[in-house]
N, C-alpha and C positions, 0 to 999 in steps of 0.2 A: 504494500500500500504506499502511496506517495501522499504525504501531508505537507501542504504549503500554508504558511502563515505570514500575513502582512500586518505590521503594526504601523499605524499612521497617527497623525495628530501630535499631541504633546507640545511642549513649549517651543521647540524649534520647528516642528512640523515636518521633520525629516522621516520618510518612511524607512522601515527596516523589514527585510524579507528573509525568510529562512525556509528550507525544504528538508524534510526527513523522509528517507526511504526505509520503511520499517523492516524490510528484509535484510538490511545491512547492520541492524542494531540489536544489541543484546536485550534492550528493553522494548523491542518492537511490538510485542503482544500488548504490553501496557499502553504504549502510545496509540495503538489501534483502538483499544477499549476507551481511552480518554477521548479520542477524536469522535468515535461514535456517540459517546455520552454528550459531548458538546454539541454535535449536530442535532441530537434529539432534544436537548435543552432549548436550543435556539429555534427549533421548529415548533416546539410546544409553547414557548414563551418568547416570542419575538421582542426585540428591544423597541420600546415605544418612546424612549427618551434618547436624545442625542448625546447624552453623557454630560460632562462638565467642560467649561472652558479649559483648554490645554490638556484635557484628558486624552487617553489613548483610545483609538478604535482599532478593532482587530477584524481581519477577514480570513476565514479558514476555508480552504478547499481541499477536499479529499479525492484523490485520483482525478477524474474528470467530472465530478459531480458539481452541483450548483454551490456557489459560495454561501457561507453562513457568516453573519456579522454579529459582533457583540462589543460592548463598550466598558471602559473602566471609568469610574469606580463601580464596585459591585460585582466583580467577577465571581463566578461560582468556584468551588474547589476544583472541579474538573477543568474549567477554563484556565484558572491560575496555574495548575500543574502542567497543562499542555503548553501554555506560553513559556513557562520556565524551562521545560525540556526542549522544545523546538527552537525557541529563540536563544536559549542558553542564558537566561537572565533570572536572577533571583529578586524577590520583592521583600 
């Protein structure tokens, strides 16, 4: 599975992109589980608020599926974990 994540917004407004191929990673099964959970969350509860000024917006794409979007603050545990693992950032 190919997981692509784009973070945009923030104070400087510079986008950050990362891609993870789960077949190449020891934590691939966990990444797949998180990606499916985030997709289900965003489908069940689409973001109605634009976030906050200078907050981050995230766009998740799994394989060639439709993108899912979510915003910070208020990331769920699954969203936060996926962002940390794919973008390589801690919060």
